[in-house]
SEMIDO-519413 format. One record per residue: residue number from 1; chain; x, z, y of N, C-alpha, C, CB in turn. Coordinates in pm, whole numbers, padded with zeros to 5 digits. Glycine has a CB too. Layout:
# SEMIDO-519413
seq->NUM	mol->A	n.x->X	n.z->Z	n.y->Y	ca.x->X	ca.z->Z	ca.y->Y	c.x->X	c.z->Z	c.y->Y	cb.x->X	cb.z->Z	cb.y->Y
...
//
This chain:
# SEMIDO-519413
seq->1	mol->A	n.x->-03643	n.z->-00823	n.y->02603	ca.x->-03528	ca.z->-00856	ca.y->02567	c.x->-03476	c.z->-00760	c.y->02442	cb.x->-03445	cb.z->-00854	cb.y->02689
seq->2	mol->A	n.x->-03424	n.z->-00843	n.y->02346	ca.x->-03369	ca.z->-00775	ca.y->02225	c.x->-03223	c.z->-00730	c.y->02240	cb.x->-03378	cb.z->-00868	cb.y->02105
seq->3	mol->A	n.x->-03205	n.z->-00607	n.y->02160	ca.x->-03078	ca.z->-00569	ca.y->02163	c.x->-03021	c.z->-00618	c.y->02089	cb.x->-03052	cb.z->-00465	cb.y->02156
seq->4	mol->A	n.x->-02844	n.z->-00657	n.y->02112	ca.x->-02782	ca.z->-00727	ca.y->01999	c.x->-02760	c.z->-00625	c.y->01879	cb.x->-02642	cb.z->-00794	cb.y->02045
seq->5	mol->A	n.x->-02737	n.z->-00675	n.y->01756	ca.x->-02700	ca.z->-00623	ca.y->01630	c.x->-02605	c.z->-00516	c.y->01657	cb.x->-02643	cb.z->-00728	cb.y->01538
seq->6	mol->A	n.x->-02583	n.z->-00399	n.y->01610	ca.x->-02456	ca.z->-00320	ca.y->01633	c.x->-02374	c.z->-00385	c.y->01507	cb.x->-02477	cb.z->-00135	cb.y->01630
seq->7	mol->A	n.x->-02242	n.z->-00374	n.y->01569	ca.x->-02126	ca.z->-00461	ca.y->01463	c.x->-02085	c.z->-00323	c.y->01410	cb.x->-01969	cb.z->-00575	cb.y->01546
seq->8	mol->A	n.x->-02057	n.z->-00370	n.y->01273	ca.x->-02001	ca.z->-00221	ca.y->01159	c.x->-01850	c.z->-00202	c.y->01239	cb.x->-01968	cb.z->-00273	cb.y->00926
seq->9	mol->A	n.x->-01829	n.z->-00065	n.y->01221	ca.x->-01684	ca.z->-00045	ca.y->01277	c.x->-01580	c.z->-00102	c.y->01166	cb.x->-01653	cb.z->00125	cb.y->01310
seq->10	mol->A	n.x->-01496	n.z->-00182	n.y->01238	ca.x->-01399	ca.z->-00243	ca.y->01164	c.x->-01259	c.z->-00178	c.y->01200	cb.x->-01404	cb.z->-00393	cb.y->01189
seq->11	mol->A	n.x->-01168	n.z->-00161	n.y->01111	ca.x->-01061	ca.z->-00114	ca.y->01147	c.x->-00906	c.z->-00199	c.y->01091	cb.x->-01081	cb.z->00026	cb.y->01101
seq->12	mol->A	n.x->-00792	n.z->-00190	n.y->01131	ca.x->-00721	ca.z->-00300	ca.y->01073	c.x->-00637	c.z->-00229	c.y->00956	cb.x->-00626	cb.z->-00382	cb.y->01188
seq->13	mol->A	n.x->-00642	n.z->-00308	n.y->00847	ca.x->-00587	ca.z->-00250	ca.y->00711	c.x->-00428	c.z->-00309	c.y->00743	cb.x->-00677	cb.z->-00321	cb.y->00545
seq->14	mol->A	n.x->-00326	n.z->-00230	n.y->00723	ca.x->-00181	ca.z->-00253	ca.y->00703	c.x->-00166	c.z->-00346	c.y->00562	cb.x->-00100	cb.z->-00099	cb.y->00693
seq->15	mol->A	n.x->-00252	n.z->-00322	n.y->00458	ca.x->-00178	ca.z->-00409	ca.y->00351	c.x->-00265	c.z->-00538	c.y->00339	cb.x->-00162	cb.z->-00330	cb.y->00198
seq->16	mol->A	n.x->-00392	n.z->-00561	n.y->00396	ca.x->-00447	ca.z->-00676	ca.y->00365	c.x->-00432	c.z->-00732	c.y->00503	cb.x->-00588	cb.z->-00670	cb.y->00300
seq->17	mol->A	n.x->-00387	n.z->-00705	n.y->00614	ca.x->-00379	ca.z->-00774	ca.y->00743	c.x->-00488	c.z->-00843	c.y->00789	cb.x->-00282	cb.z->-00860	cb.y->00745
seq->18	mol->A	n.x->-00586	n.z->-00748	n.y->00772	ca.x->-00711	ca.z->-00800	ca.y->00829	c.x->-00800	c.z->-00680	c.y->00938	cb.x->-00808	cb.z->-00845	cb.y->00689
seq->19	mol->A	n.x->-00922	n.z->-00729	n.y->00968	ca.x->-00988	ca.z->-00615	ca.y->01006	c.x->-01126	c.z->-00597	c.y->00915	cb.x->-01015	cb.z->-00625	cb.y->01162
seq->20	mol->A	n.x->-01121	n.z->-00474	n.y->00859	ca.x->-01207	ca.z->-00452	ca.y->00755	c.x->-01290	c.z->-00313	c.y->00779	cb.x->-01123	cb.z->-00453	cb.y->00624
seq->21	mol->A	n.x->-01392	n.z->-00321	n.y->00674	ca.x->-01494	ca.z->-00191	ca.y->00685	c.x->-01432	c.z->-00103	c.y->00566	cb.x->-01680	cb.z->-00232	cb.y->00655
seq->22	mol->A	n.x->-01434	n.z->00020	n.y->00584	ca.x->-01425	ca.z->00145	ca.y->00490	c.x->-01523	c.z->00157	c.y->00423	cb.x->-01409	cb.z->00266	cb.y->00545
seq->23	mol->A	n.x->-01503	n.z->00194	n.y->00270	ca.x->-01604	ca.z->00253	ca.y->00184	c.x->-01559	c.z->00385	c.y->00149	cb.x->-01633	cb.z->00171	cb.y->00062
seq->24	mol->A	n.x->-01675	n.z->00442	n.y->00123	ca.x->-01644	ca.z->00574	ca.y->00060	c.x->-01631	c.z->00555	c.y->-00066	cb.x->-01738	cb.z->00677	cb.y->00078
seq->25	mol->A	n.x->-01514	n.z->00647	n.y->-00134	ca.x->-01470	ca.z->00662	ca.y->-00244	c.x->-01552	c.z->00631	c.y->-00355	cb.x->-01430	cb.z->00769	cb.y->-00246
seq->26	mol->A	n.x->-01676	n.z->00718	n.y->-00343	ca.x->-01805	ca.z->00692	ca.y->-00453	c.x->-01866	c.z->00578	c.y->-00454	cb.x->-01917	cb.z->00776	cb.y->-00438
seq->27	mol->A	n.x->-01896	n.z->00509	n.y->-00348	ca.x->-01955	ca.z->00400	ca.y->-00346	c.x->-01850	c.z->00274	c.y->-00369	cb.x->-02029	cb.z->00400	cb.y->-00223
seq->28	mol->A	n.x->-01719	n.z->00304	n.y->-00344	ca.x->-01638	ca.z->00191	ca.y->-00385	c.x->-01593	c.z->00195	c.y->-00564	cb.x->-01499	cb.z->00199	cb.y->-00280
seq->29	mol->A	n.x->-01600	n.z->00326	n.y->-00590	ca.x->-01612	ca.z->00329	ca.y->-00768	c.x->-01706	c.z->00243	c.y->-00828	cb.x->-01658	cb.z->00470	cb.y->-00829
seq->30	mol->A	n.x->-01829	n.z->00277	n.y->-00784	ca.x->-01967	ca.z->00213	ca.y->-00821	c.x->-01960	c.z->00077	c.y->-00811	cb.x->-02081	cb.z->00256	cb.y->-00737
seq->31	mol->A	n.x->-01926	n.z->00042	n.y->-00677	ca.x->-01911	ca.z->-00133	ca.y->-00696	c.x->-01821	c.z->-00204	c.y->-00803	cb.x->-01849	cb.z->-00195	cb.y->-00563
seq->32	mol->A	n.x->-01707	n.z->-00143	n.y->-00813	ca.x->-01620	ca.z->-00197	ca.y->-00916	c.x->-01624	c.z->-00128	c.y->-01074	cb.x->-01477	cb.z->-00182	cb.y->-00855
seq->33	mol->A	n.x->-01724	n.z->-00039	n.y->-01071	ca.x->-01771	ca.z->-00002	ca.y->-01187	c.x->-01610	c.z->00072	c.y->-01289	cb.x->-01857	cb.z->-00159	cb.y->-01252
seq->34	mol->A	n.x->-01581	n.z->00181	n.y->-01189	ca.x->-01472	ca.z->00249	ca.y->-01244	c.x->-01533	c.z->00400	c.y->-01221	cb.x->-01320	cb.z->00211	cb.y->-01168
seq->35	mol->A	n.x->-01426	n.z->00494	n.y->-01249	ca.x->-01431	ca.z->00633	ca.y->-01200	c.x->-01393	c.z->00649	c.y->-01060	cb.x->-01345	cb.z->00718	cb.y->-01278
seq->36	mol->A	n.x->-01432	n.z->00752	n.y->-00992	ca.x->-01362	ca.z->00797	ca.y->-00866	c.x->-01245	c.z->00837	c.y->-00867	cb.x->-01415	cb.z->00887	cb.y->-00808
seq->37	mol->A	n.x->-01204	n.z->00869	n.y->-00961	ca.x->-01069	ca.z->00926	ca.y->-01005	c.x->-00960	c.z->00820	c.y->-01022	cb.x->-01084	cb.z->01001	cb.y->-01141
seq->38	mol->A	n.x->-01014	n.z->00696	n.y->-01040	ca.x->-00936	ca.z->00567	ca.y->-01048	c.x->-00913	c.z->00511	c.y->-00890	cb.x->-01027	cb.z->00450	cb.y->-01146
seq->39	mol->A	n.x->-00995	n.z->00537	n.y->-00826	ca.x->-00970	ca.z->00499	ca.y->-00682	c.x->-00873	c.z->00589	c.y->-00612	cb.x->-01099	cb.z->00501	cb.y->-00603
seq->40	mol->A	n.x->-00871	n.z->00709	n.y->-00638	ca.x->-00805	ca.z->00807	ca.y->-00589	c.x->-00645	c.z->00769	c.y->-00640	cb.x->-00872	cb.z->00948	cb.y->-00640
seq->41	mol->A	n.x->-00619	n.z->00709	n.y->-00776	ca.x->-00513	ca.z->00688	ca.y->-00816	c.x->-00428	c.z->00547	c.y->-00744	cb.x->-00539	cb.z->00688	cb.y->-00953
seq->42	mol->A	n.x->-00545	n.z->00482	n.y->-00736	ca.x->-00501	ca.z->00354	ca.y->-00659	c.x->-00429	c.z->00398	c.y->-00525	cb.x->-00636	cb.z->00255	cb.y->-00623
seq->43	mol->A	n.x->-00500	n.z->00489	n.y->-00455	ca.x->-00443	ca.z->00548	ca.y->-00339	c.x->-00342	c.z->00591	c.y->-00326	cb.x->-00490	cb.z->00623	cb.y->-00301
seq->44	mol->A	n.x->-00290	n.z->00704	n.y->-00442	ca.x->-00184	ca.z->00761	ca.y->-00464	c.x->-00062	c.z->00663	c.y->-00477	cb.x->-00208	cb.z->00837	cb.y->-00571
seq->45	mol->A	n.x->-00091	n.z->00581	n.y->-00584	ca.x->00007	ca.z->00445	ca.y->-00597	c.x->00042	c.z->00344	c.y->-00487	cb.x->-00052	cb.z->00356	cb.y->-00694
seq->46	mol->A	n.x->-00047	n.z->00372	n.y->-00379	ca.x->-00048	ca.z->00251	ca.y->-00246	c.x->-00106	c.z->00143	c.y->-00277	cb.x->00090	cb.z->00195	cb.y->-00194
seq->47	mol->A	n.x->-00164	n.z->00111	n.y->-00393	ca.x->-00225	ca.z->00006	ca.y->-00412	c.x->-00336	c.z->-00037	c.y->-00339	cb.x->-00248	cb.z->00007	cb.y->-00515
seq->48	mol->A	n.x->-00429	n.z->00069	n.y->-00248	ca.x->-00527	ca.z->00037	ca.y->-00167	c.x->-00522	c.z->00129	c.y->-00061	cb.x->-00649	cb.z->00034	cb.y->-00231
seq->49	mol->A	n.x->-00549	n.z->00068	n.y->00055	ca.x->-00506	ca.z->00166	ca.y->00185	c.x->-00651	c.z->00255	c.y->00197	cb.x->-00465	cb.z->00061	cb.y->00356
seq->50	mol->A	n.x->-00621	n.z->00368	n.y->00274	ca.x->-00742	ca.z->00455	ca.y->00256	c.x->-00692	c.z->00544	c.y->00405	cb.x->-00754	cb.z->00556	cb.y->00075
seq->51	mol->A	n.x->-00794	n.z->00605	n.y->00459	ca.x->-00789	ca.z->00699	ca.y->00573	c.x->-00871	c.z->00820	c.y->00536	cb.x->-00842	cb.z->00633	cb.y->00706
seq->52	mol->A	n.x->-00789	n.z->00935	n.y->00577	ca.x->-00878	ca.z->01068	ca.y->00576	c.x->-00985	c.z->01083	c.y->00677	cb.x->-00792	cb.z->01187	cb.y->00597
seq->53	mol->A	n.x->-01108	n.z->01098	n.y->00656	ca.x->-01190	ca.z->01117	ca.y->00775	c.x->-01228	c.z->01277	c.y->00801	cb.x->-01323	cb.z->01027	cb.y->00756
seq->54	mol->A	n.x->-01225	n.z->01348	n.y->00708	ca.x->-01281	ca.z->01486	ca.y->00742	c.x->-01260	c.z->01568	c.y->00620	cb.x->-01440	cb.z->01484	cb.y->00783
seq->55	mol->A	n.x->-01183	n.z->01663	n.y->00661	ca.x->-01141	ca.z->01743	ca.y->00552	c.x->-01076	c.z->01672	c.y->00424	cb.x->-01258	cb.z->01817	cb.y->00511
seq->56	mol->A	n.x->-01132	n.z->01698	n.y->00333	ca.x->-01060	ca.z->01627	ca.y->00209	c.x->-01128	c.z->01464	c.y->00173	cb.x->-01086	cb.z->01738	cb.y->00063
seq->57	mol->A	n.x->-01244	n.z->01430	n.y->00247	ca.x->-01311	ca.z->01302	ca.y->00237	c.x->-01227	c.z->01176	c.y->00287	cb.x->-01438	cb.z->01311	cb.y->00316
seq->58	mol->A	n.x->-01207	n.z->01091	n.y->00202	ca.x->-01124	ca.z->00987	ca.y->00250	c.x->-01232	c.z->00828	c.y->00238	cb.x->-00967	cb.z->00991	cb.y->00142
seq->59	mol->A	n.x->-01183	n.z->00730	n.y->00290	ca.x->-01264	ca.z->00609	ca.y->00303	c.x->-01131	c.z->00503	c.y->00240	cb.x->-01329	cb.z->00579	cb.y->00489
seq->60	mol->A	n.x->-01170	n.z->00398	n.y->00194	ca.x->-01094	ca.z->00308	ca.y->00142	c.x->-01141	c.z->00154	c.y->00193	cb.x->-01098	cb.z->00331	cb.y->-00008
seq->61	mol->A	n.x->-01033	n.z->00069	n.y->00180	ca.x->-01052	ca.z->-00056	ca.y->00212	c.x->-01099	c.z->-00135	c.y->00100	cb.x->-00940	cb.z->-00105	cb.y->00266
seq->62	mol->A	n.x->-01225	n.z->-00202	n.y->00114	ca.x->-01302	ca.z->-00276	ca.y->00037	c.x->-01187	c.z->-00400	c.y->-00014	cb.x->-01441	cb.z->-00324	cb.y->00125
seq->63	mol->A	n.x->-01134	n.z->-00481	n.y->00070	ca.x->-01049	ca.z->-00600	ca.y->00052	c.x->-00969	c.z->-00552	c.y->-00044	cb.x->-00972	cb.z->-00654	cb.y->00172
seq->64	mol->A	n.x->-00870	n.z->-00447	n.y->-00002	ca.x->-00770	ca.z->-00404	ca.y->-00097	c.x->-00821	c.z->-00381	c.y->-00244	cb.x->-00711	cb.z->-00276	cb.y->-00045
seq->65	mol->A	n.x->-00930	n.z->-00319	n.y->-00246	ca.x->-01002	ca.z->-00265	ca.y->-00369	c.x->-01017	c.z->-00415	c.y->-00455	cb.x->-01170	cb.z->-00178	cb.y->-00326
seq->66	mol->A	n.x->-01102	n.z->-00496	n.y->-00408	ca.x->-01140	ca.z->-00603	ca.y->-00440	c.x->-00995	c.z->-00683	c.y->-00508	cb.x->-01212	cb.z->-00662	cb.y->-00313
seq->67	mol->A	n.x->-00903	n.z->-00679	n.y->-00401	ca.x->-00793	ca.z->-00774	ca.y->-00446	c.x->-00723	c.z->-00700	c.y->-00583	cb.x->-00673	cb.z->-00799	cb.y->-00312
seq->68	mol->A	n.x->-00689	n.z->-00559	n.y->-00574	ca.x->-00671	ca.z->-00482	ca.y->-00693	c.x->-00742	c.z->-00482	c.y->-00822	cb.x->-00681	cb.z->-00375	cb.y->-00660
seq->69	mol->A	n.x->-00866	n.z->-00528	n.y->-00836	ca.x->-00973	ca.z->-00556	ca.y->-00948	c.x->-00970	c.z->-00674	c.y->-00991	cb.x->-01106	cb.z->-00536	cb.y->-00914
seq->70	mol->A	n.x->-00939	n.z->-00773	n.y->-00882	ca.x->-00903	ca.z->-00939	ca.y->-00949	c.x->-00768	c.z->-00930	c.y->-01009	cb.x->-00894	cb.z->-01076	cb.y->-00822
seq->71	mol->A	n.x->-00661	n.z->-00875	n.y->-00951	ca.x->-00524	ca.z->-00892	ca.y->-01019	c.x->-00505	c.z->-00835	c.y->-01153	cb.x->-00421	cb.z->-00834	cb.y->-00938
seq->72	mol->A	n.x->-00660	n.z->-00748	n.y->-01197	ca.x->-00601	ca.z->-00672	ca.y->-01346	c.x->-00638	c.z->-00782	c.y->-01444	cb.x->-00686	cb.z->-00504	cb.y->-01399
//
C-alpha cells in the first residue's frame, strides 16, 4: 500500500485571509527578482506577512508578496 503524499505545512495569513506556504526571504527575493533587503522593507512596512522562525530567520507569505509585486 502506498503512503499518501505529505501535505506542505500551511499557516493562515492575516493579510491574505488564506492558508499559505511560507517562503524563505532569499527564495522570495529570487522569485520576484528583487534584493532580499526589499523583502525585509515590505515586511517592515506591513505590506507582506512574516513569521520569525529561529533567531533572526524569517519566512514570508508568498501570496502577499505576489500581490505586492502585481500592485507595483
